N, C-alpha and C positions, 0 to 999 in steps of 0.2 A: 290446651289439655294438659301441657306441661306444668302450668300453674296450679292446676288441680291436683295432679300427683305430688308436687311439692308440699302444697299444704296438708294433704292426706298424711304425708310422710311425717310432717312436722307435728301433725294433732295425734298420730299414734305415738309418737315419740314423747310428747307430752303426758299423754294417757299412761303409758309403760313408764315413765321417768328413766328412759335408756336411750342410747344411741342407737340410730338405725341408719342402714343403708339399703337402697334398692337397686338391683341389677337386673338387665335383661338374660335371655337365655346363653347368650354369649360373653356372659361376664362383663359386660359394659356398664358403669354407674349411670343409673338415672335420675336419682335423687337421693339426698341425705338429710339427716337432721342437724340442728344447730347445736341442740343440748347434748354434751358428752363430757362427763366430769372426768374419764379415765379411758383414751384413745390409745389403742396399743399401735404397734410398728406397722403392721398389715393396714390397719384402718386408714392411718394417716397417708400411706403410700398410695392406698386406693383412691383416697380422695383427690391426691395430686395427680395422679396419673389417669384416672377414669376407667382403668381397666385391671382385672384381677390377674395378677402374676401366675405364670405356669405351675410353679411348685405350690401356691396357695390353692390355684384350682384343682391341682391333683389330690390334694389332702381333704378338700371339700367334697369332690366326687366320690372319693373312695368311701365316703359314709353314706352313699346311696342317695344324694339329693335330687338326681337326674331323673329317678324313678317314684320318688317319694311323694305320698298324697297328705301327707300330716307333718307336723314340724319335725326336724330333725336335729338332734343334739351333737354338736361338733366340738370334741373335746380341744382343750388347749394345746398348742404346739409351741412350746419354748424355743425350738430351733427355727422357727418361721417369725418368731417375736408376736405370737398369736394368743390372744386370751381365748377362752371359750366363748362359743356361740351358739344360737339356735337359728336354724334357717327355716323359714317359713315359706313352703312352695305355693306360689298363687296360681290358682286353677280356676278356670270358668268352664263349667261342664265338661271336665276332664280333660280341658285344652290347658297347656302350661304356657303362662304368660310372662314369668320372672320369679325373682326370689326377693323375699325382705330378709334383712338379717339384723339380728337383734344380739349386740355383744353383751356379755356379762361385764358386771362392775369387776374392778381390780381385786376386790378381797372375796369374790364369789367363786366357791369351788363347785357349787350343784346348780343344774340349771332348772331345779324345781320351781324357784320363784318366778324365772320368766314363763315356763309352761303353765304356771297357775294363772299369771296375768294374761295370757292371749286370748281366752274366750272373750273377756271384757272388750276386746275391740275387733271382734267377727265381722260386725257391720262395715266397719273402715276398710278391714282388708277386702271384703265383697265389693265394695265400691272401687277400690284401688285395683284391683283384678278387672273390673270392667273399664276401666280408663286405659289400662294398658292393653286391653284387647282392642280396644277402637284405635290406639296408636300403631301396634305392631303388625296388625293384620289388615289395616286399610278397611276395617270392618265397618264401613259406611253404608248408607242405603244406595247412593251413588254407585259403588262399586258392586254391590250386591245385584242392583239392577242390570247393569252392564253384563254381569257373568251370566245372569238369568237369560238375557238376550243372545250371548253368545251361544250358550247349549241350546237355545230353541233354535239359532240357526244351524248347528251341528244336527239336530233332530229334523232337519227338513222344514220348517216353518217358514213358508215366503216372505212374511213380513218381517221377521227377525233377520232373515238372510239379506233383504234390501237395506234394513238399518245397519247391519254390521259392514255392509259393503261402503258405508260412507264413514266409518270411523277413521280417525287419523292413523291410527296404528295400521290399518289396512289399505286404506285409499293410495294407490300409486306403489305401494310397497311389494307388490307380489312378483313373480310366483311364490307361493307359500307351500309348506308342509303342515299335515295336522300330525300331533304327538299324543297318544294316550300314555299317560305315566301310571304304572301298576306297582302296587306292593304285592309280590307273588305270594307271600305267605299271610299278609294280614288284609287282603283286599276285603273281606267280608265286613271289616269294621266291629265295632262293638254295639250294645244294646241299644244306644243312644243314636240315630241316625243324624241328628241335627249336630251333634259333637263330632261325628265322623265325618260329616261335611265340612264342618268348620276348618277341623285339622288339615284336609286335604286342601282346602282352598286357600288357607294360610301358608301352608307348605310350599304349593305350587308358586305362591306370588313370591314368598323369600328366596325360594330356590333358583327364581328367573332374574331376580334384581342384578343389574350389571350385565347381563348376557344380551348383547345387542341384537342377536338374530331372534330371541324370544320375543314376540310382539304382544302377546296377551295369554292369560291363563286363567282357568276356571276349575273348580273342584266339585266333585260330587261325593255321595256317600261312599263309592267303592274306589275312585279313580281322580285323576286329574286330567284335564285336556290343555295343551299347550300350543298356540300358534306361533310357527316359526316360519322364517323366511326359508326359502327352498334353496338348499346345499347340497354338493355331493360330498363334502367332508362331514365328520361327525364330531369334531372337537366341541362344538357348542352343546351337542346334545349329551357328550360325555360329562361335561362341565355341570349341566343341570342334573344328570343323573346322580353324580356324587353328592352335590349340594341337597338333592331331596332326600337321599338317604340319612344325610346327617340331621337335616331339619325335621323329618318325620319322627326321628328317634327322640329329638329334643321335646318335640310337642306332644307326643302320644306316650312318652315315659316307659317304652319298650324297645328291645332290640329290633332292629330291620335288617334284614340279612340278604334281600335282593330285590331290586328295583328294576322293573323293566320299562323301557321305552318302544313302544309299537310306533313306527313311521310309515305315513303314508306316502303315495306317489305325490310329486308335484301338481299344483293347480294353479291356474291364473285367473280364474273368476271367483267370485264369493258363492256362486250357486253350486260349486263344487265341493263346499263344505260337507254335506251329509255324507258323500260318497267317500272323502278322504276321512271323516269320523269312522265310517264303517271299516275302512281298510286299516286304521291304526288301530282301532279296537280290536280287531281280529288278529293282527300281528302279535299284540300284548297278550291275547288270551293263548295263541299257539306256543308263544315262548313260556308262557306260566306252565302249560302241561309237557313241554317238550325243551327242558334245558340245554340241549345241545343247539338250538338255535341262537342262544346267546341272550345279552341283555339290550342291546341297540338293535332292533330288529326290524329291517324293512319289510313292507309287506309282501314284496315280489319274491323275498327269500324264504316264504313260509311254506312252499311247494304245494302239497295236496292239501293242507289245511285250508286254503284259498278255496277249493272246490268244496270242502267240507261246509264252510261258513256260508257259501251262497245257496246250499241247498237246502237250507231252513231247517226246521223241526223246532220242537219245544224242548224242555229241560231233559228229558229224557231220549231224546234223538242220539242215535249211534250207540247206544248201549249194547244193541245187537246188531251186528254186520250183516247177519244173514250168510255169512262164508261157513260153508260146511267144512272146508280144511281148518279153519281158525277153530271152529268149535270142537274139533277132534283133538287139536293141538292143546287146546285150553283144559280140556276134560282130563288129558293124561299128564299134564304138567302141574302135579300137585306139590312140587318143591321149587318150583319157578325156576327151573334151570335151563328150559329149552326157549321159552319165547324171549327173555332178554338176548340170548346168543343169536337168534334170527333176526330181531330187530336192528341188533348193532351190525349184522353182516349186511344188510339192507342198507343202513346209514353211513356204512363204510366200503360200498362198494364190492363187498366180498373180500375184503383184506383181513385174513384169518388173524394175521399176526396184529394187527391193530385191536380186533376184538379181545385176543388173549391178553393183550397189555392192559385194556380198559377193565377187564374182569380178573385181572390177576390169575389167570389160569395160563396151563401150558397149552402150546398148539394143539397137542394130540388131544386135550379134553375138548376142545371146539369141534374137531374132526368128529370125535366120538359122539358128541350131542348132534351134529349135524346128521351122522348115520342114523341116530334114533329117530330124527325128526323124518327122515326120508322112509324108514322103516314104518312109522306110524301112519303117514300119509299115503304112502304108495305111488308118491310122485317126487320129484326133485324140487324144493321149494327155491331153488336160487334161479329157476328158469321159467321163461315163458308166463302164460297166464296165471299158473300156481303163485309164482312170485308177485305178480301184479296184486292179485287178490288178497294175499296175505299181508303184504306190504300196506294195501290201503286198510285191512282190517285192523291192523296195529295202530294205525293212525287215527282210525275213528274210535278206537277205545281210548285213545289220550284225549281226543276232542271232545269225548263226551263228560269229561272232568274238568272241562274249562272252566274258569271262573265267568260266573254270568252278571256282567257289568253293562 
């Protein structure tokens, strides 16, 4: 594969009559052309060190290359010893795989000539992108087949469970935990389901490289699934979370604000995969609708959401809790002043000061709103059956808005 990449870069360089360099998403040199009449200091140092320096990377990123889908003009920077360049983002079905850099000649001040030439090498650039996809995502039929088998085992297919139990990553390495990795804001993906799946597959693979506790990963259109060795600590999980957020942003070309890891209970036999997958998926869904749960979420810490998840129901389930008290409250809370106070009081064990601090209100305002709720309902919402009913109804409303993954 590497020989093919280098040959293509050389071929494109000859067609354009310019010096080229190819780098991956982390700024590592993958290939470069031999013909270069005028190499600036940045290019020379890059070819020697194989890595883009931090100051040069900052200059390039400041011009939007991380989100661009078309060639980007990078002006010269004399302070860095850098001539002007054109950055060509290499993408496959919206998936970002690398950057090709075309340097201006020393006498050129305008990028027009470079931009005019680029359409003549579109075919080569598409081929180059495909080769990079093969290399940095393990996008092979073997890998795809194993991921399909793993996901089938998670879905409960007996044959797949039997096959996965014999994998070297699994056999004799339990007990395990299953983790669902979810982008809380972008889980729905884009209009191209294949591209969304590819992004999650590759992001999961790259974010688990070097993490010994992560044994295998697979991606779907909406989320990723990772098999971990069971542990009481969460350092490895936190490492994957951070890497996943960075890798997903690089590959999707958009900001990623909140990644959630839903973590199952431990299990010691492969036939426990389906239940562990259900638990981890439920934990991720609960954290998506209830940020109070955090980003590293054990299924046992999700409280009443465990009950709501096992109660079943379709897409519209739980939109109506059937609670008379909750409906009265919702009908009279047109400014959304009462329900948030009540839910925070339940979540904070009735600690009025904590609720006041969270909402940036005075304690007296909290007491006043609580008095209005008592008056509306004719019962004390902090006691007995009314509390149980209203607390469950509040969580049902959240659960109704969960990601469908």
